[in-house]
Steps between C-alpha positions, in 0.01 A plus 500: 500500500408414859238685699767631736704638212194672350421649841858623535490668157163657580633635830809638329283681244280637777798626700657656189184696420455588867849643512431710188178623658683580823778706343255687275275572797784629719587755231146586389306518829643837621410660166149350505445633852614848392277490191199380701546762775545789256201376299289514817622856555403604147160334532435688822612839369321475166175397673508775763681824412548403135821452307539876446277610788225528242245379756531821705143616564357846431165653582252495215314834471133525410598615153718209393651669195880471523725796432664500155797265488718789380424698819579197715824454307602864548468467877697176492779669304523778759622247757827452312673805345596483131323168453314345208200270503575139407182311580145544623322212675125545524322439834414138578161592645289812545642553849872442432785724389642559155875447456750710304862403437709817476870505429776760527866475413586321824174374649199289404186536713150356505241754613155400627235762421138539605324478161215730613690785665833448316674530838818301556439223754846342509830517315769230517796376295376265229523128580626569851234368738495171690339315208802575281740394775336158495484513119871571460602226742264261321648596163874505560572487876619864471809364323418603143595254227680272744186463709289448189727214387500346848120497513477364146740222598296425812177489296663274241626258763157507664370325188755224558414489870131453420575207267721328756242567772229332294720196452591470869140530626370264233749239614360530851128520419453324165170674419392854421229492768750396768738774385230764548317365808686359802362162609467329837825312446702815558701450817412810696713395796814596312543875467706463185226292338246775572723769352574282196129444443426872525797585277420246228120517506493879495764492229288264291203735526681818396775359277318562172421857604859549615618372162266748331627786718861411422441502124293821501754668730800389295338646188578842652860401585805626317621187321222246438237772482652806337767328286305193390124479543407867508722592207317248281151574633479877465205661327552546124561874480480476121123521540541874540850555360778624723699723266287654226605824328359803690279744317496877534342622821260791525660721768162637599416161648500501877770333707445259786452785744297544815291775347489737206754751633813314396373275229706553186676196367874514467621480138517143384828374357454341160661172408479139603443412864793343690619162373440348844161605629449524878307210648183509707699399804765769463240774450212398727661309789626699796828368640474129574122513516312306233201701378499364146335165417765229456437444129546873424803580716764439230277612212608828330277802552322666208604856415303823467516707184440220253254405231386204708191469712122503490252773584517593868463845655323733257734742313313807627556404867824614670708203616559559870467295817133588556394404149708182501346401834153568362581294191620214721163494673318514167679191367431291810764562766314495832621544857875494558710518186842647419573784259867545406582832339720526188869534578706654219399611151400151387340392828139384511210521740454156654178388667527170684302282735614157619471276804878486545494870596203440734277705268226237490449132580463315172815448290280436197406870510858616437515793262773736377427789262763726338396840361706723270579821687461714187214352297302333778486179297492167681827329409425178683216350703632179656274268697530163669366323188791644301761333723665180387447177695787549745409867543148395604648240736719766659215753531281242675795350686617837634149574628498167686859553616421846640154418639318773305188299413307601812495423872481125439823532300670693781392237756618216275839664459531556876430131564746402228778721646441363849513147359833568330642633828365194686660261250838672532485512880392134534781403264756667724338347812529151348863566417571614857322198653692262278842638597728256686505525879776446753858598563620374165240693305632603160468870438360619169194459282467125565317415175292183454700175465799681648827326422354275228620522142191520284504466122292718270179334385501610137135427409406764758798726441423546130162678544650711778782607270249579226313728742828657608601570139166674437581740784861617445573614856418150630750326272760767583444439871524123457821535297655734759408265786641200310829683434524613862435145614763353268767769540457612862253317723617146418861601570453687830419285803332780697263583212420132451393473863305826479311426177507124448 
């Protein structure tokens, strides 16, 4: 084979991969910009006002003894008629508010309370502030399942875009150092060359982190995450048993009340618990918000009124919110933690603290404790060390993804988001600069090697297809595009000019 022939084949391969990279980028870039901008919004809100406005400051009196949690809860319940208490979130610091989630038949509010005076500081609909606006756009574009699938597809194709980007820049630079550090040979007189250098060099620096963010983000998505990875990686609920036979309940035991005035337990129905136990996610998450660690979200909840459990709250102590809070402090929960009250006859008290909920910084300190509402026994005490390998990866990955590891983590995430935006913008600028000029300019996308018929280079296509198969939405998107190309685009002259 002659040198010219080898050069021609090499160019054809380069142009083929470039065209793949171009089409993927045109689809993906708007989604990446949206994700980066909303991530910046969440970083700002969580670091200033707090996700739930939990950073609202209060004056600390000379006597720093807080009012009983039950008194605080009573005042919170007064803000919404005929409401019940769902969750108590302890103050983050000595000078910040406590939070109470109260719910009526048609409304769900979060109430911020001064923990010292028990006065209500603020009341707002749960998950309704600016943080959650950014959060919902980031999660599903405000389009529900359709938006979730679109973002999962974009993240899947981003993996393919990263691989093609590596190949293209390697062909130009031929060394890792040159890929990461622009050299003096870069022609800075050409604007397009400058933008290409910024685009590719910046992309080389953050590509591994972007790949990590895509995988950790997709693990929350509806198909690859919920249907595939998460379903197989849930915590083994058999460690505590999810449907044991209930035992008789002493009706003198106190209910999960605010105080002693209305504390009798409702009669417990004998018999087996439901065949399908509620999951952590269905019980503890609020709306679309993810409060439950990834590995636990699909795991069935334990049930109260069973023979299971180990010694917890002493039998002679009434089981109410004050005593459960005191017990939480005794077993090591410090600072901000969440206390979910039992819902229904078989509901449990749940104490939890994790970095994903902004409770603390370290994901390795994750802890979830379930307490039987009747006996006070500890039904489960789940910590980071109990997670499986992928559960640990997701706990650590989510902390990195959300920037909860401290101010350095927030700054790193800000720089990463700005870099993603810069890569997308420079990509579009290069496309605009490369467009044909003149009266006979062809309207449309004007992809690389426009008008040339390029064959598929199978040695490179095979690993790309393998990646696509791993992420179902990517292979679905590729199949849909191929069918559209074969059935519609290739047969309509206008669409050929627009897209090809």
